C-alpha angles and dihedrals in degrees: 000000000000091000092047096059096055089045090051090049091052092050090049092051092049091050092048092051091056096044122106121245122242094202135039130183120177141171091187131350089265095045101056143112092240123047117258113271094017123132118263116192105188129016129000121187113188145173084189117352135178114188142115101258128195104183132020120351118186126174152105095269121010127189116186124188129192123010105338125174141178129050124336126185120180123181094209102015147276150219130233135184107206116353140178117192138026124337119188121180129173100220104004149355124197131187124190095189138024125325127193114186135024125339115187134172139109087275122024120188121185117181095180129033127318121200114184133018132345117189125180146091091280122023122185127178133166093208116013127186113178134015131340112194116183151094093278121016124187131179127169089204122015138187102177144028136310122201119188147084094288120022120182130183108178096196103037115158092192091072103039090114092066116092113263091353089289092168102048087114131052136178119239099002135022130169143181127188 
C-alpha cells in the first residue's frame, strides 16, 4: 500500500501537467498563469496574451495559436492562426490561417481563407467567401459580395471579358460567384 500512494501521486501530477486550463490571466506571454502557447478552455484575461483559446478571450493585445474558437475582443488588436467565432479588435485583426465567423476591426488582414463577414475600414482576404463591408475591401479570390467605397477582387471571373481586367474593382458594390 505504501508503494501505491506515491505511484498514484506521480500519475496524478503527470495528468495535471497535461490538462488544459479553464482560466488564464497574463501581463505578457512570459508573465502569465498558463504557459505561453498552452490551451485555455474557458476565460482568458490579458494585457498581452499568447495561447490557443477555446472560449472567451479579452485583452489589450491577443495572440492565438492553433485552432482557437469562441469570442475574442482586443482593445488594440490581435492575431489568430485558425479561428471559428467572433474576433473584434480595436485597430487591427490578423489571421494567418483560416477563419470562419466574423472578423471586425479598423483593419482586418486575412492571409488564409475567410468564410463569413469582415467589417472594418480596410478589409483584406486572400480567399473570401461571404461579405466584406468596409471603406476599402480587397480579396484575391472571392465568392460573395463586397460593399464599400472601393471594392477589389483580383481574380474575378465575372469581368474577364473586359480588356485588361478593367472592371476588377467597383465602387459601392462588387461581387464574384
